[in-house]
Structures are given as C-alpha cells and as structure tokens.
Phi, psi and omega in degrees: 000151182276125174271156180267162176299133187297329187254330182289144176295147183281118186284121191235143171246138172253122178254118181101128180229039168275210182305319185299298187289325185285323189257318187263347186238303186296318180295330180281324176297312177300325183278345189257117183295350177279357179232156172229116181278103187271316194218134177235128178252121170204134180272349184280128181296325178288315183289332174296317178295322177295316176304314179293328178282320181279335182226064190296339178279351178268150172267131187250126183230162184257349182239131184295341181297336177297334178289314182292325178294334183257013184306328179288348180253011181231158176247327193224137173239130180248125183256115182235028182273182178298153195305315190292348180261356183303307185299314188293315180294319176295320180296319177301316182291322174300309178302334176280355177092021185252149164289157191221134159251124178247127174295155180289151352289146183306316181201181181281319189238154175291331177294320174301315178300313177296324180297320183292324184291313175306317184293319180297318181297316177301321186267357182072031181247170181247135171230143178211173187236133185281082170262074187296339180291346169296343177247020165298142185298320184290320181291318176305316184291318172302313180304316175296324175294314175298316184292326182283345181083008185288336179266358184074212178278116183287122184262319183220131183239111180250133187219139185223135156244112181223136177228168175238091186229067183295333185243081189292142170287155179285122178205177178291337182292326184274331186269341183277141174269179180307316179305332182256018183081011178280170178100152183294334180297312178288335184281292187262330180301324180301323173292307192290321179290325175300315185291320181295315182283334174298326182275320192232005167087192189305156182249132180268310186233145183230132168229161186195159166232124185237124180227157168245097186274332186256121184293349179280347180263150183266353184214183189300143178226006180208108189224137167242132174236131172249132180234136172250113183275155179299336182283354181105341182287146172249130177251127176248120186237124180247138173216129186204136168265000186234039179264101178297330173230144188256148177269189180294152179292317175226136171221112191237125184243116180249180178286343174252328182196167175236167177224138178229138174220155182235150173083163189263161177306143186275350186296316185298303183297329174298315179294323179295325185279359178108356180297161178233146174306138181094346175297149175309126175083006181294130179085352185283141177257124179302154185298331178289354180243014176289153180281175181243136181230152179146191182213132180063235180270355185262083181228160175208157178283143184235128184305135171275122175305153177289144173287154187204072177298328180301340176302330178299313183284327179293331172284325185299310183308307179294333175296314179298331174273006175070036182242011183174171181282160175292145179296333174219125172285122180302339175300325180301318181293325178296315177302319175298311183298327178291327171293315179297322179296320177302315185292317181291326178298322181272346184282141163245094188299129178243152182259000000 
C-alpha cells in the first residue's frame, strides 16, 4: 500500500455537507493539523454558503465529478452522502487512487462491503468506516468499566437511541426505502449493534421486532433487536423515532454490579450549536448527568469520560502513513451489516 508523507497534511475532500459532513467530519478535519480540508461537495445552495463561511480555505463545489478531476491533488475522500450512494462513491474513490472514509452504514449490503474491502486491498488503498459512537463519552466509560472487571461478568446489556419525532420532516432519510439504506436500523442500528459487538463479541442468535409507525416514512422507524453473543452476554437494543418517553441510554447488569446512564453524548448538539473541537469543556458531561454504578443499596455516581470523536481522525492519520492500526476495521462494519440483513430477512415490517 502507498504510504503518505509523514509531515505533509493529508489533502482531503468531503462529499456531502448535511449533518454528516457539516457536523461530524469537516469540523474535526479542520481542527486537526494532520489534515487539510481542500474540497467540499454539496449541491444545496444554503449548505454551500454555510460551507464557504465555515471553511473558507476549502473549495466548495456542487458536482462530485470535481473530486475525481482533482484526484491527483488529494489523498483522502470522506463520504457523508446518503447511505444508498456509499458503495458506489467509495468504489469510484478507490479507483481514483484515493484512501476512503465512509460514514456509517458502510454499504447497504454486506456483499457490497466485502467487495469494497477486496477492491481496496487489490488497489493498495485504505478504506475505513466512521463509527464515531465508539468515542461517545458514556460508551468510553462503559468500556472502561467492563475492561476493569468492576461489573463482573456482564449478563445483560441494554442500549437505546430514542427520539420523539411523530411528524418527520421531508429528507432522504424519510424517503429512502431499505434497498436504498433507509430506515432507523441502518441509521441508528449500525451504532448500537457495533457497540454491542465491540464490547461482547460475535453474535450467535438474533431476534427482532421491526415496525414502520409513521406513514410518511418509507422504511422502519421503531426497532428492537436482541443479540445472543457467543460470550454469553445478551444485548437488547432499542432504536425509535416515536418514543414519547425515553428509557436509559445504557442499563448494564453484571454478576458484581450494574451501571445505568441517561441522555446522549453532548458532542453532536454542541457542534450543531456552533461549538468546535478543542473548545473548553467540549465533549464533557456535567456531574449531574453522570451514570450510577453499584448493586442493591450500595450505589454511587461514576464520572463519565469526555466524548472524543476527534480520536477517530487522530488515529487515522498514522494508519494512513503505515504507522498504526486503523481506528475502525472495515470488516467490523461488514459484521454489523450481516446482522442487519438477518433482521431484515426475518422481519415483517408492521405499521
């Protein structure tokens, strides 16, 4: 594989400037001296103006063909476009001689994902997947608790992403069907399943309930997935856009202790509100929102580690220079897609 110069910033293009490109990628690339944000692709006039305002050193274009035309002047492409376009754009980027970051979901099918990995290997390029929720503060805290043995043998892992959006606004996420990567299972399930597998390993059995509650959506918007891991742990995962009341973000029961936390990681809302990586307090969870650990009447609050999405890009730069491992093995994303395909194959989506 071709290694990049150890000192020069990695010349980067971001395809898409919706929530993905605008919130999760461009700010972290801009804040990291190992990268240079050269090119942003968005066809939306309002987003184009915002991109030009936020990232004045980048060239903002409306057509993705500009990326391939400038391939000799780039090192890396970050794909933050609608899910159904991920595989096609990633293939084109690899063929142009570029390394690739694909936002989740990696592809619509596991077969597409495996083909991209094989193509990258054949062409001597690098491909990885942006599973940013591995760097949520609460997940980092839970991983530390599990690794330390404080919870003992984890028997049940409960994880939720729940919102109350009974009247969805029109967007590609509501209009795309499952064949196009639409639905909450591809959107949020990729995070929840990835976290469960990262903590507790491969999955033997899968059970699920899949619903489409809102007529304005083309795919599932209310899903429950149960995983039985080979390690013996059971994971229960909820994802819903129609939950009038939310349960705990994490509820984890071990043989020695449990841990419960509420609320979502603060990085996304902070970025949407205009915060930037590196701002004082960025990613930190206030003490009143820390989780609770313990057993029976013997419980205490446990500090939540700061969230750190920038860690993905800090790890990616040395990996592209062949000085360290990838922050996310793309084969992990394929394993998640295999589970999603099992759920969809077994599901009879109900309204």
